[in-house]
N, CA, C and O atoms as a Tripos MOL2 file, in Angstrom:
@<TRIPOS>MOLECULE
protein
  316   315    79     0     0
PROTEIN
NO_CHARGES

@<TRIPOS>ATOM
      1 N           7.7980   41.9650   87.1750 N.3       1 MET1
      2 CA          9.0390   41.5390   87.7370 C.3       1 MET1
      3 C           8.9280   40.1590   88.3410 C.2       1 MET1
      4 O           8.0850   39.9480   89.2140 O.2       1 MET1
      5 N           9.6550   39.3110   87.9600 N.am      2 SER2
      6 CA          9.5950   37.9010   88.2590 C.3       2 SER2
      7 C          10.6080   37.7320   89.5140 C.2       2 SER2
      8 O          11.6530   38.3690   89.6490 O.2       2 SER2
      9 N          10.1290   36.8050   90.3580 N.am      3 GLY3
     10 CA         10.8660   36.5860   91.5540 C.3       3 GLY3
     11 C          11.3700   35.1050   91.4910 C.2       3 GLY3
     12 O          11.0650   34.3030   90.6080 O.2       3 GLY3
     13 N          12.2500   34.8420   92.6430 N.am      4 THR4
     14 CA         12.7510   33.4820   92.8060 C.3       4 THR4
     15 C          12.0990   32.6940   94.0260 C.2       4 THR4
     16 O          11.6740   33.3480   94.9780 O.2       4 THR4
     17 N          12.0220   31.5000   94.0220 N.am      5 THR5
     18 CA         11.4830   30.7630   95.1910 C.3       5 THR5
     19 C          12.4660   29.8850   95.6330 C.2       5 THR5
     20 O          13.1550   29.2900   94.8040 O.2       5 THR5
     21 N          12.6500   29.6990   97.0150 N.am      6 GLU6
     22 CA         13.5280   28.6880   97.5390 C.3       6 GLU6
     23 C          12.9130   28.1520   98.7590 C.2       6 GLU6
     24 O          12.0520   28.7760   99.3800 O.2       6 GLU6
     25 N          13.3790   26.9240   99.1260 N.am      7 GLU7
     26 CA         12.7500   26.2180  100.2700 C.3       7 GLU7
     27 C          13.8710   26.1070  101.2190 C.2       7 GLU7
     28 O          15.0190   25.9990  100.7890 O.2       7 GLU7
     29 N          13.5940   26.1260  102.5900 N.am      8 GLN8
     30 CA         14.5050   25.9640  103.7650 C.3       8 GLN8
     31 C          13.7930   25.0650  104.7290 C.2       8 GLN8
     32 O          12.6090   25.3040  104.9670 O.2       8 GLN8
     33 N          14.4280   23.9950  105.3400 N.am      9 ARG9
     34 CA         13.8530   23.2760  106.2440 C.3       9 ARG9
     35 C          14.2430   24.0290  107.6930 C.2       9 ARG9
     36 O          15.3250   24.5870  107.8740 O.2       9 ARG9
     37 N          13.2330   23.9540  108.6360 N.am     10 VAL10
     38 CA         13.4140   24.5370  109.8040 C.3      10 VAL10
     39 C          12.8310   23.6690  110.8770 C.2      10 VAL10
     40 O          11.8340   22.9880  110.6360 O.2      10 VAL10
     41 N          13.4360   23.6640  112.1040 N.am     11 GLU11
     42 CA         12.9250   22.9550  113.1880 C.3      11 GLU11
     43 C          11.9370   23.8850  114.0480 C.2      11 GLU11
     44 O          12.1610   25.0930  114.1140 O.2      11 GLU11
     45 N          10.9920   23.3850  114.6150 N.am     12 GLY12
     46 CA          9.8500   24.2930  115.3390 C.3      12 GLY12
     47 C          10.5370   25.3200  116.1760 C.2      12 GLY12
     48 O          10.1800   26.4980  116.1390 O.2      12 GLY12
     49 N          11.5080   24.9030  116.9260 N.am     13 GLU13
     50 CA         12.0350   25.9060  117.9020 C.3      13 GLU13
     51 C          12.6400   27.1260  117.2140 C.2      13 GLU13
     52 O          12.6990   28.2160  117.7830 O.2      13 GLU13
     53 N          13.1140   26.9060  115.9050 N.am     14 GLY14
     54 CA         13.7630   27.9720  115.3040 C.3      14 GLY14
     55 C          12.8400   28.6850  114.2940 C.2      14 GLY14
     56 O          13.2860   29.5890  113.5870 O.2      14 GLY14
     57 N          11.7120   28.3340  114.2320 N.am     15 LEU15
     58 CA         10.7930   28.7720  113.1560 C.3      15 LEU15
     59 C          10.5280   30.3070  113.3200 C.2      15 LEU15
     60 O          10.6910   31.0530  112.3550 O.2      15 LEU15
     61 N          10.1420   30.7580  114.4740 N.am     16 VAL16
     62 CA          9.9430   32.1350  114.5790 C.3      16 VAL16
     63 C          11.1610   33.0460  114.3010 C.2      16 VAL16
     64 O          11.0910   34.0580  113.6040 O.2      16 VAL16
     65 N          12.1790   32.6420  114.8500 N.am     17 GLN17
     66 CA         13.5800   33.4780  114.5540 C.3      17 GLN17
     67 C          13.7360   33.5160  113.1450 C.2      17 GLN17
     68 O          13.8420   34.6070  112.5850 O.2      17 GLN17
     69 N          13.7680   32.2740  112.3960 N.am     18 ARG18
     70 CA         14.2090   32.3410  110.9900 C.3      18 ARG18
     71 C          13.2570   33.3240  110.1660 C.2      18 ARG18
     72 O          13.6810   34.1610  109.3700 O.2      18 ARG18
     73 N          11.9350   33.1100  110.4600 N.am     19 VAL19
     74 CA         10.9200   34.1240  109.7370 C.3      19 VAL19
     75 C          11.2520   35.4420  110.0800 C.2      19 VAL19
     76 O          11.1960   36.3040  109.2030 O.2      19 VAL19
     77 N          11.5990   35.7380  111.2590 N.am     20 LYS20
     78 CA         11.8850   37.2760  111.6560 C.3      20 LYS20
     79 C          13.2280   37.7250  110.8790 C.2      20 LYS20
     80 O          13.3880   38.8830  110.4920 O.2      20 LYS20
     81 N          14.0780   36.8060  110.7100 N.am     21 GLU21
     82 CA         15.3020   37.0490  109.9620 C.3      21 GLU21
     83 C          14.9590   37.3610  108.3820 C.2      21 GLU21
     84 O          15.4580   38.2760  107.7260 O.2      21 GLU21
     85 N          14.0790   36.4800  107.9560 N.am     22 LEU22
     86 CA         13.5390   36.6480  106.4360 C.3      22 LEU22
     87 C          12.9380   38.1010  106.3870 C.2      22 LEU22
     88 O          13.3210   38.8810  105.5150 O.2      22 LEU22
     89 N          12.0710   38.4390  107.2480 N.am     23 VAL23
     90 CA         11.3570   39.6720  107.2200 C.3      23 VAL23
     91 C          12.3970   40.8870  107.3050 C.2      23 VAL23
     92 O          12.1580   41.9140  106.6700 O.2      23 VAL23
     93 N          13.3310   40.7950  107.9380 N.am     24 ARG24
     94 CA         14.2860   41.9600  108.2630 C.3      24 ARG24
     95 C          15.2150   42.1790  106.9440 C.2      24 ARG24
     96 O          15.7700   43.2430  106.6700 O.2      24 ARG24
     97 N          15.2910   40.9110  106.1290 N.am     25 GLU25
     98 CA         16.1440   40.9690  104.8260 C.3      25 GLU25
     99 C          15.5470   42.0010  103.8100 C.2      25 GLU25
    100 O          16.2630   42.6460  103.0440 O.2      25 GLU25
    101 N          14.2350   42.1050  103.8580 N.am     26 GLY26
    102 CA         13.5820   43.1320  103.0680 C.3      26 GLY26
    103 C          13.3550   42.7610  101.4950 C.2      26 GLY26
    104 O          12.7070   43.5050  100.7590 O.2      26 GLY26
    105 N          13.8950   41.6500  101.0870 N.am     27 ASN27
    106 CA         13.7530   41.2750   99.6300 C.3      27 ASN27
    107 C          12.8320   40.1000   99.6670 C.2      27 ASN27
    108 O          12.8530   39.3500   98.6910 O.2      27 ASN27
    109 N          12.0040   39.8290  100.6870 N.am     28 VAL28
    110 CA         11.2520   38.6410  100.5920 C.3      28 VAL28
    111 C           9.7830   39.2160  100.4210 C.2      28 VAL28
    112 O           9.3230   40.0970  101.1470 O.2      28 VAL28
    113 N           9.0630   38.5790   99.3130 N.am     29 ARG29
    114 CA          7.6490   38.8910   98.8900 C.3      29 ARG29
    115 C           6.6900   38.1490   99.7260 C.2      29 ARG29
    116 O           5.6980   38.7100  100.1900 O.2      29 ARG29
    117 N           6.9880   36.7320   99.9600 N.am     30 ARG30
    118 CA          5.9590   35.9170  100.5740 C.3      30 ARG30
    119 C           6.6530   34.8360  101.2330 C.2      30 ARG30
    120 O           7.7480   34.4460  100.8280 O.2      30 ARG30
    121 N           6.0220   34.2960  102.3040 N.am     31 ILE31
    122 CA          6.6550   33.0690  103.1440 C.3      31 ILE31
    123 C           5.5200   32.2840  103.3450 C.2      31 ILE31
    124 O           4.4610   32.7000  103.8130 O.2      31 ILE31
    125 N           5.7920   30.9660  102.9270 N.am     32 LYS32
    126 CA          4.8260   29.8470  103.3340 C.3      32 LYS32
    127 C           5.3950   28.9980  104.2880 C.2      32 LYS32
    128 O           6.5650   28.6400  104.1590 O.2      32 LYS32
    129 N           4.6340   28.5920  105.3340 N.am     33 VAL33
    130 CA          5.0270   27.4920  106.3000 C.3      33 VAL33
    131 C           4.3340   26.2900  105.9270 C.2      33 VAL33
    132 O           3.1090   26.2910  105.8080 O.2      33 VAL33
    133 N           5.0090   25.3000  105.7420 N.am     34 LYS34
    134 CA          4.3460   23.9440  105.3720 C.3      34 LYS34
    135 C           4.7960   22.8640  106.2920 C.2      34 LYS34
    136 O           5.9500   22.8360  106.7190 O.2      34 LYS34
    137 N           3.9430   22.0170  106.5870 N.am     35 ASN35
    138 CA          4.2100   20.8310  107.4620 C.3      35 ASN35
    139 C           5.0880   19.8480  106.7020 C.2      35 ASN35
    140 O           5.5510   20.1990  105.6170 O.2      35 ASN35
    141 N           5.3610   18.5920  107.2130 N.am     36 ASP36
    142 CA          6.0120   17.4820  106.6380 C.3      36 ASP36
    143 C           5.3190   17.0610  105.5680 C.2      36 ASP36
    144 O           5.9980   16.5620  104.6700 O.2      36 ASP36
    145 N           3.9880   17.1310  105.3880 N.am     37 GLU37
    146 CA          3.1830   16.5050  104.3820 C.3      37 GLU37
    147 C           3.0480   17.4780  103.1480 C.2      37 GLU37
    148 O           2.4670   17.1550  102.1120 O.2      37 GLU37
    149 N           3.6280   18.6670  103.3560 N.am     38 GLY38
    150 CA          3.7140   19.7260  102.3230 C.3      38 GLY38
    151 C           2.3970   20.5360  102.2780 C.2      38 GLY38
    152 O           2.1520   21.2560  101.3090 O.2      38 GLY38
    153 N           1.5380   20.4190  103.3410 N.am     39 ARG39
    154 CA          0.3790   21.1630  103.3580 C.3      39 ARG39
    155 C           0.7390   22.6150  104.0900 C.2      39 ARG39
    156 O           1.3210   22.7290  105.1690 O.2      39 ARG39
    157 N           0.2640   23.6750  103.2600 N.am     40 THR40
    158 CA          0.4760   25.0170  103.9090 C.3      40 THR40
    159 C          -0.2250   25.3720  105.1410 C.2      40 THR40
    160 O          -1.4550   25.4270  105.1290 O.2      40 THR40
    161 N           0.4910   25.6360  106.2810 N.am     41 LEU41
    162 CA         -0.1840   25.9780  107.5450 C.3      41 LEU41
    163 C          -0.3050   27.4530  107.7090 C.2      41 LEU41
    164 O          -1.1760   27.8560  108.4800 O.2      41 LEU41
    165 N           0.4650   28.3300  107.0770 N.am     42 LEU42
    166 CA          0.4360   29.7650  107.1950 C.3      42 LEU42
    167 C           1.1910   30.4320  106.0420 C.2      42 LEU42
    168 O           2.3000   30.0190  105.7030 O.2      42 LEU42
    169 N           0.6280   31.3950  105.4810 N.am     43 GLU43
    170 CA          1.0930   32.1020  104.2820 C.3      43 GLU43
    171 C           1.0670   33.6000  104.8120 C.2      43 GLU43
    172 O           0.1310   34.1520  105.3910 O.2      43 GLU43
    173 N           2.2530   34.1080  104.4960 N.am     44 ILE44
    174 CA          2.5240   35.4570  104.9180 C.3      44 ILE44
    175 C           2.9280   36.2240  103.9210 C.2      44 ILE44
    176 O           4.1120   36.1730  103.5860 O.2      44 ILE44
    177 N           2.0450   37.0590  103.2750 N.am     45 PRO45
    178 CA          2.4650   38.0310  102.2750 C.3      45 PRO45
    179 C           3.1340   39.2200  102.7800 C.2      45 PRO45
    180 O           2.5670   39.8940  103.6400 O.2      45 PRO45
    181 N           4.2700   39.5440  102.3410 N.am     46 LEU46
    182 CA          4.9450   40.7790  102.7740 C.3      46 LEU46
    183 C           5.0620   41.9470  101.8590 C.2      46 LEU46
    184 O           5.8040   41.9250  100.8770 O.2      46 LEU46
    185 N           4.4030   42.8580  102.1510 N.am     47 THR47
    186 CA          4.4540   44.0870  101.2730 C.3      47 THR47
    187 C           5.2430   45.1960  101.7850 C.2      47 THR47
    188 O           5.5570   45.1840  102.9750 O.2      47 THR47
    189 N           5.6280   46.2270  100.9700 N.am     48 VAL48
    190 CA          6.5140   47.3260  101.5260 C.3      48 VAL48
    191 C           5.8690   48.0020  102.5570 C.2      48 VAL48
    192 O           4.7370   48.4380  102.3500 O.2      48 VAL48
    193 N           6.4790   48.1760  103.7720 N.am     49 GLY49
    194 CA          5.9110   48.9650  104.9140 C.3      49 GLY49
    195 C           5.3080   48.1060  105.8700 C.2      49 GLY49
    196 O           4.8720   48.5990  106.9100 O.2      49 GLY49
    197 N           5.2050   46.5880  105.6030 N.am     50 VAL50
    198 CA          4.5940   45.8120  106.7030 C.3      50 VAL50
    199 C           5.6060   45.4530  107.8280 C.2      50 VAL50
    200 O           6.3590   44.4820  107.7590 O.2      50 VAL50
    201 N           5.5590   46.2730  108.8100 N.am     51 VAL51
    202 CA          6.4030   46.1570  109.9460 C.3      51 VAL51
    203 C           5.6860   46.2350  111.2920 C.2      51 VAL51
    204 O           4.4750   46.4500  111.3400 O.2      51 VAL51
    205 N           6.4400   46.0580  112.3980 N.am     52 GLY52
    206 CA          5.8350   46.2760  113.7790 C.3      52 GLY52
    207 C           4.6420   45.6150  114.1230 C.2      52 GLY52
    208 O           4.4330   44.4060  114.0150 O.2      52 GLY52
    209 N           3.8070   46.5480  114.5800 N.am     53 VAL53
    210 CA          2.4250   46.1410  115.0020 C.3      53 VAL53
    211 C           1.5940   45.3160  114.0290 C.2      53 VAL53
    212 O           0.8470   44.4390  114.4620 O.2      53 VAL53
    213 N           1.7060   45.5840  112.6620 N.am     54 ALA54
    214 CA          1.0460   44.8010  111.7460 C.3      54 ALA54
    215 C           1.4040   43.3390  111.6870 C.2      54 ALA54
    216 O           0.6160   42.5130  111.2250 O.2      54 ALA54
    217 N           2.6540   43.0050  112.1790 N.am     55 LEU55
    218 CA          3.1730   41.6050  112.1630 C.3      55 LEU55
    219 C           2.8060   40.7180  113.5360 C.2      55 LEU55
    220 O           2.9600   39.5030  113.6520 O.2      55 LEU55
    221 N           2.3390   41.5380  114.4370 N.am     56 ILE56
    222 CA          1.9780   40.8570  115.8790 C.3      56 ILE56
    223 C           1.1040   39.5880  115.6440 C.2      56 ILE56
    224 O           1.4020   38.5410  116.2180 O.2      56 ILE56
    225 N           0.1400   39.6540  114.8960 N.am     57 PRO57
    226 CA         -0.7340   38.3550  114.7240 C.3      57 PRO57
    227 C           0.0250   37.2160  114.0270 C.2      57 PRO57
    228 O          -0.1630   36.0340  114.3140 O.2      57 PRO57
    229 N           0.9260   37.6520  113.0610 N.am     58 VAL58
    230 CA          1.9160   36.6120  112.5040 C.3      58 VAL58
    231 C           2.8380   35.9010  113.5030 C.2      58 VAL58
    232 O           3.0440   34.6880  113.4590 O.2      58 VAL58
    233 N           3.4230   36.7970  114.4760 N.am     59 TRP59
    234 CA          4.2380   36.0820  115.4220 C.3      59 TRP59
    235 C           3.4770   35.2600  116.2040 C.2      59 TRP59
    236 O           3.9230   34.1390  116.4490 O.2      59 TRP59
    237 N           2.2990   35.6290  116.6930 N.am     60 VAL60
    238 CA          1.2810   34.7640  117.4610 C.3      60 VAL60
    239 C           1.0530   33.4030  116.8100 C.2      60 VAL60
    240 O           1.2490   32.3430  117.4040 O.2      60 VAL60
    241 N           0.6580   33.4930  115.6500 N.am     61 ALA61
    242 CA          0.5000   32.2600  114.7060 C.3      61 ALA61
    243 C           1.6590   31.4430  114.7980 C.2      61 ALA61
    244 O           1.6080   30.2930  115.2340 O.2      61 ALA61
    245 N           2.6820   31.9790  114.4110 N.am     62 LEU62
    246 CA          3.9860   31.1960  114.2320 C.3      62 LEU62
    247 C           4.4330   30.5200  115.6370 C.2      62 LEU62
    248 O           4.9590   29.4080  115.6700 O.2      62 LEU62
    249 N           4.1740   31.2930  116.7900 N.am     63 GLY63
    250 CA          4.5310   30.8220  117.9100 C.3      63 GLY63
    251 C           3.6630   29.4710  118.2390 C.2      63 GLY63
    252 O           4.2030   28.5290  118.8180 O.2      63 GLY63
    253 N           2.3940   29.4290  117.8690 N.am     64 ALA64
    254 CA          1.5500   28.3900  118.0910 C.3      64 ALA64
    255 C           1.9390   27.2390  117.2760 C.2      64 ALA64
    256 O           1.9410   26.1130  117.7740 O.2      64 ALA64
    257 N           2.2830   27.4540  115.9990 N.am     65 ILE65
    258 CA          2.7330   26.4240  115.1600 C.3      65 ILE65
    259 C           3.9180   25.9050  115.6600 C.2      65 ILE65
    260 O           4.0110   24.6910  115.8360 O.2      65 ILE65
    261 N           5.0240   26.8090  115.9640 N.am     66 ALA66
    262 CA          6.2800   26.2050  116.5000 C.3      66 ALA66
    263 C           6.2300   25.2780  117.7990 C.2      66 ALA66
    264 O           7.1130   24.4550  118.0460 O.2      66 ALA66
    265 N           5.0970   25.4940  118.6140 N.am     67 ALA67
    266 CA          4.9510   24.7540  119.8760 C.3      67 ALA67
    267 C           4.7140   23.3850  119.5490 C.2      67 ALA67
    268 O           4.8530   22.5560  120.4480 O.2      67 ALA67
    269 N           4.3640   23.0030  118.3600 N.am     68 LEU68
    270 CA          3.9620   21.6440  118.0790 C.3      68 LEU68
    271 C           5.3410   20.8820  117.7640 C.2      68 LEU68
    272 O           5.3440   19.7110  117.3830 O.2      68 LEU68
    273 N           6.4380   21.5830  117.9380 N.am     69 ALA69
    274 CA          7.7020   20.9820  117.8830 C.3      69 ALA69
    275 C           7.9290   19.9620  116.7030 C.2      69 ALA69
    276 O           8.3740   18.8350  116.9240 O.2      69 ALA69
    277 N           7.6500   20.3440  115.6170 N.am     70 ALA70
    278 CA          7.7030   19.6010  114.4550 C.3      70 ALA70
    279 C           8.8570   20.2720  113.4510 C.2      70 ALA70
    280 O           9.4560   21.3110  113.7290 O.2      70 ALA70
    281 N           9.0410   19.5740  112.3610 N.am     71 ASP71
    282 CA          9.9140   20.1440  111.3250 C.3      71 ASP71
    283 C           9.0100   20.8280  110.3640 C.2      71 ASP71
    284 O           7.8860   20.3880  110.1230 O.2      71 ASP71
    285 N           9.5250   21.9730  109.7780 N.am     72 TYR72
    286 CA          8.7050   22.5970  108.8260 C.3      72 TYR72
    287 C           9.5770   22.9270  107.5400 C.2      72 TYR72
    288 O          10.8010   22.8180  107.6200 O.2      72 TYR72
    289 N           9.0040   23.3090  106.4130 N.am     73 THR73
    290 CA          9.5030   23.8160  105.3580 C.3      73 THR73
    291 C           9.1180   25.2190  105.1090 C.2      73 THR73
    292 O           7.9180   25.4830  105.0260 O.2      73 THR73
    293 N           9.9460   26.0870  104.9890 N.am     74 LEU74
    294 CA          9.7330   27.5680  104.6120 C.3      74 LEU74
    295 C           9.8640   27.6440  103.0900 C.2      74 LEU74
    296 O          10.9420   27.3730  102.5610 O.2      74 LEU74
    297 N           8.8020   28.0020  102.3750 N.am     75 GLU75
    298 CA          8.9140   28.4060  101.0720 C.3      75 GLU75
    299 C           8.9310   29.8970  100.8510 C.2      75 GLU75
    300 O           7.9430   30.5800  101.1180 O.2      75 GLU75
    301 N          10.1050   30.4360  100.3390 N.am     76 ILE76
    302 CA         10.4230   31.8130  100.3530 C.3      76 ILE76
    303 C          10.4220   32.3390   99.0060 C.2      76 ILE76
    304 O          11.1620   31.8570   98.1490 O.2      76 ILE76
    305 N           9.4940   33.4720   98.7240 N.am     77 GLU77
    306 CA          9.4540   33.8770   97.3710 C.3      77 GLU77
    307 C          10.1170   35.3120   97.5800 C.2      77 GLU77
    308 O           9.6830   36.1120   98.4080 O.2      77 GLU77
    309 N          11.1810   35.5560   96.7720 N.am     78 ARG78
    310 CA         11.9390   36.7980   96.8100 C.3      78 ARG78
    311 C          11.6310   37.5270   95.5310 C.2      78 ARG78
    312 O          11.1780   36.9950   94.5180 O.2      78 ARG78
    313 N          11.9630   38.9670   95.7020 N.am     79 LYS79
    314 CA         11.6670   39.8340   94.7320 C.3      79 LYS79
    315 C          12.8450   39.6260   93.5390 C.2      79 LYS79
    316 O          12.8130   40.3080   92.5150 O.2      79 LYS79
@<TRIPOS>BOND
     1     1     2 1
     2     2     3 1
     3     3     4 2
     4     3     5 am
     5     5     6 1
     6     6     7 1
     7     7     8 2
     8     7     9 am
     9     9    10 1
    10    10    11 1
    11    11    12 2
    12    11    13 am
    13    13    14 1
    14    14    15 1
    15    15    16 2
    16    15    17 am
    17    17    18 1
    18    18    19 1
    19    19    20 2
    20    19    21 am
    21    21    22 1
    22    22    23 1
    23    23    24 2
    24    23    25 am
    25    25    26 1
    26    26    27 1
    27    27    28 2
    28    27    29 am
    29    29    30 1
    30    30    31 1
    31    31    32 2
    32    31    33 am
    33    33    34 1
    34    34    35 1
    35    35    36 2
    36    35    37 am
    37    37    38 1
    38    38    39 1
    39    39    40 2
    40    39    41 am
    41    41    42 1
    42    42    43 1
    43    43    44 2
    44    43    45 am
    45    45    46 1
    46    46    47 1
    47    47    48 2
    48    47    49 am
    49    49    50 1
    50    50    51 1
    51    51    52 2
    52    51    53 am
    53    53    54 1
    54    54    55 1
    55    55    56 2
    56    55    57 am
    57    57    58 1
    58    58    59 1
    59    59    60 2
    60    59    61 am
    61    61    62 1
    62    62    63 1
    63    63    64 2
    64    63    65 am
    65    65    66 1
    66    66    67 1
    67    67    68 2
    68    67    69 am
    69    69    70 1
    70    70    71 1
    71    71    72 2
    72    71    73 am
    73    73    74 1
    74    74    75 1
    75    75    76 2
    76    75    77 am
    77    77    78 1
    78    78    79 1
    79    79    80 2
    80    79    81 am
    81    81    82 1
    82    82    83 1
    83    83    84 2
    84    83    85 am
    85    85    86 1
    86    86    87 1
    87    87    88 2
    88    87    89 am
    89    89    90 1
    90    90    91 1
    91    91    92 2
    92    91    93 am
    93    93    94 1
    94    94    95 1
    95    95    96 2
    96    95    97 am
    97    97    98 1
    98    98    99 1
    99    99   100 2
   100    99   101 am
   101   101   102 1
   102   102   103 1
   103   103   104 2
   104   103   105 am
   105   105   106 1
   106   106   107 1
   107   107   108 2
   108   107   109 am
   109   109   110 1
   110   110   111 1
   111   111   112 2
   112   111   113 am
   113   113   114 1
   114   114   115 1
   115   115   116 2
   116   115   117 am
   117   117   118 1
   118   118   119 1
   119   119   120 2
   120   119   121 am
   121   121   122 1
   122   122   123 1
   123   123   124 2
   124   123   125 am
   125   125   126 1
   126   126   127 1
   127   127   128 2
   128   127   129 am
   129   129   130 1
   130   130   131 1
   131   131   132 2
   132   131   133 am
   133   133   134 1
   134   134   135 1
   135   135   136 2
   136   135   137 am
   137   137   138 1
   138   138   139 1
   139   139   140 2
   140   139   141 am
   141   141   142 1
   142   142   143 1
   143   143   144 2
   144   143   145 am
   145   145   146 1
   146   146   147 1
   147   147   148 2
   148   147   149 am
   149   149   150 1
   150   150   151 1
   151   151   152 2
   152   151   153 am
   153   153   154 1
   154   154   155 1
   155   155   156 2
   156   155   157 am
   157   157   158 1
   158   158   159 1
   159   159   160 2
   160   159   161 am
   161   161   162 1
   162   162   163 1
   163   163   164 2
   164   163   165 am
   165   165   166 1
   166   166   167 1
   167   167   168 2
   168   167   169 am
   169   169   170 1
   170   170   171 1
   171   171   172 2
   172   171   173 am
   173   173   174 1
   174   174   175 1
   175   175   176 2
   176   175   177 am
   177   177   178 1
   178   178   179 1
   179   179   180 2
   180   179   181 am
   181   181   182 1
   182   182   183 1
   183   183   184 2
   184   183   185 am
   185   185   186 1
   186   186   187 1
   187   187   188 2
   188   187   189 am
   189   189   190 1
   190   190   191 1
   191   191   192 2
   192   191   193 am
   193   193   194 1
   194   194   195 1
   195   195   196 2
   196   195   197 am
   197   197   198 1
   198   198   199 1
   199   199   200 2
   200   199   201 am
   201   201   202 1
   202   202   203 1
   203   203   204 2
   204   203   205 am
   205   205   206 1
   206   206   207 1
   207   207   208 2
   208   207   209 am
   209   209   210 1
   210   210   211 1
   211   211   212 2
   212   211   213 am
   213   213   214 1
   214   214   215 1
   215   215   216 2
   216   215   217 am
   217   217   218 1
   218   218   219 1
   219   219   220 2
   220   219   221 am
   221   221   222 1
   222   222   223 1
   223   223   224 2
   224   223   225 am
   225   225   226 1
   226   226   227 1
   227   227   228 2
   228   227   229 am
   229   229   230 1
   230   230   231 1
   231   231   232 2
   232   231   233 am
   233   233   234 1
   234   234   235 1
   235   235   236 2
   236   235   237 am
   237   237   238 1
   238   238   239 1
   239   239   240 2
   240   239   241 am
   241   241   242 1
   242   242   243 1
   243   243   244 2
   244   243   245 am
   245   245   246 1
   246   246   247 1
   247   247   248 2
   248   247   249 am
   249   249   250 1
   250   250   251 1
   251   251   252 2
   252   251   253 am
   253   253   254 1
   254   254   255 1
   255   255   256 2
   256   255   257 am
   257   257   258 1
   258   258   259 1
   259   259   260 2
   260   259   261 am
   261   261   262 1
   262   262   263 1
   263   263   264 2
   264   263   265 am
   265   265   266 1
   266   266   267 1
   267   267   268 2
   268   267   269 am
   269   269   270 1
   270   270   271 1
   271   271   272 2
   272   271   273 am
   273   273   274 1
   274   274   275 1
   275   275   276 2
   276   275   277 am
   277   277   278 1
   278   278   279 1
   279   279   280 2
   280   279   281 am
   281   281   282 1
   282   282   283 1
   283   283   284 2
   284   283   285 am
   285   285   286 1
   286   286   287 1
   287   287   288 2
   288   287   289 am
   289   289   290 1
   290   290   291 1
   291   291   292 2
   292   291   293 am
   293   293   294 1
   294   294   295 1
   295   295   296 2
   296   295   297 am
   297   297   298 1
   298   298   299 1
   299   299   300 2
   300   299   301 am
   301   301   302 1
   302   302   303 1
   303   303   304 2
   304   303   305 am
   305   305   306 1
   306   306   307 1
   307   307   308 2
   308   307   309 am
   309   309   310 1
   310   310   311 1
   311   311   312 2
   312   311   313 am
   313   313   314 1
   314   314   315 1
   315   315   316 2
@<TRIPOS>SUBSTRUCTURE
     1 MET1         2 RESIDUE 1 A MET
     2 SER2         6 RESIDUE 1 A SER
     3 GLY3        10 RESIDUE 1 A GLY
     4 THR4        14 RESIDUE 1 A THR
     5 THR5        18 RESIDUE 1 A THR
     6 GLU6        22 RESIDUE 1 A GLU
     7 GLU7        26 RESIDUE 1 A GLU
     8 GLN8        30 RESIDUE 1 A GLN
     9 ARG9        34 RESIDUE 1 A ARG
    10 VAL10       38 RESIDUE 1 A VAL
    11 GLU11       42 RESIDUE 1 A GLU
    12 GLY12       46 RESIDUE 1 A GLY
    13 GLU13       50 RESIDUE 1 A GLU
    14 GLY14       54 RESIDUE 1 A GLY
    15 LEU15       58 RESIDUE 1 A LEU
    16 VAL16       62 RESIDUE 1 A VAL
    17 GLN17       66 RESIDUE 1 A GLN
    18 ARG18       70 RESIDUE 1 A ARG
    19 VAL19       74 RESIDUE 1 A VAL
    20 LYS20       78 RESIDUE 1 A LYS
    21 GLU21       82 RESIDUE 1 A GLU
    22 LEU22       86 RESIDUE 1 A LEU
    23 VAL23       90 RESIDUE 1 A VAL
    24 ARG24       94 RESIDUE 1 A ARG
    25 GLU25       98 RESIDUE 1 A GLU
    26 GLY26      102 RESIDUE 1 A GLY
    27 ASN27      106 RESIDUE 1 A ASN
    28 VAL28      110 RESIDUE 1 A VAL
    29 ARG29      114 RESIDUE 1 A ARG
    30 ARG30      118 RESIDUE 1 A ARG
    31 ILE31      122 RESIDUE 1 A ILE
    32 LYS32      126 RESIDUE 1 A LYS
    33 VAL33      130 RESIDUE 1 A VAL
    34 LYS34      134 RESIDUE 1 A LYS
    35 ASN35      138 RESIDUE 1 A ASN
    36 ASP36      142 RESIDUE 1 A ASP
    37 GLU37      146 RESIDUE 1 A GLU
    38 GLY38      150 RESIDUE 1 A GLY
    39 ARG39      154 RESIDUE 1 A ARG
    40 THR40      158 RESIDUE 1 A THR
    41 LEU41      162 RESIDUE 1 A LEU
    42 LEU42      166 RESIDUE 1 A LEU
    43 GLU43      170 RESIDUE 1 A GLU
    44 ILE44      174 RESIDUE 1 A ILE
    45 PRO45      178 RESIDUE 1 A PRO
    46 LEU46      182 RESIDUE 1 A LEU
    47 THR47      186 RESIDUE 1 A THR
    48 VAL48      190 RESIDUE 1 A VAL
    49 GLY49      194 RESIDUE 1 A GLY
    50 VAL50      198 RESIDUE 1 A VAL
    51 VAL51      202 RESIDUE 1 A VAL
    52 GLY52      206 RESIDUE 1 A GLY
    53 VAL53      210 RESIDUE 1 A VAL
    54 ALA54      214 RESIDUE 1 A ALA
    55 LEU55      218 RESIDUE 1 A LEU
    56 ILE56      222 RESIDUE 1 A ILE
    57 PRO57      226 RESIDUE 1 A PRO
    58 VAL58      230 RESIDUE 1 A VAL
    59 TRP59      234 RESIDUE 1 A TRP
    60 VAL60      238 RESIDUE 1 A VAL
    61 ALA61      242 RESIDUE 1 A ALA
    62 LEU62      246 RESIDUE 1 A LEU
    63 GLY63      250 RESIDUE 1 A GLY
    64 ALA64      254 RESIDUE 1 A ALA
    65 ILE65      258 RESIDUE 1 A ILE
    66 ALA66      262 RESIDUE 1 A ALA
    67 ALA67      266 RESIDUE 1 A ALA
    68 LEU68      270 RESIDUE 1 A LEU
    69 ALA69      274 RESIDUE 1 A ALA
    70 ALA70      278 RESIDUE 1 A ALA
    71 ASP71      282 RESIDUE 1 A ASP
    72 TYR72      286 RESIDUE 1 A TYR
    73 THR73      290 RESIDUE 1 A THR
    74 LEU74      294 RESIDUE 1 A LEU
    75 GLU75      298 RESIDUE 1 A GLU
    76 ILE76      302 RESIDUE 1 A ILE
    77 GLU77      306 RESIDUE 1 A GLU
    78 ARG78      310 RESIDUE 1 A ARG
    79 LYS79      314 RESIDUE 1 A LYS
């Protein structure tokens, strides 16, 4: 099954909230957080059933990245 990929620009302060929204959508397979140079800072593979406690380290990492107050690109791979 082939998926689609899209990119969205996000400011640092909205990074965690936007990723949480994408996780709740349920049709996202993978999210990559990239900096302005296009380098991947964090890659989040989302499999069926990954919720709650399993995502705590992801939220901590995203919070640290967002604290840098830069602009980021989210590369979103959907099912």
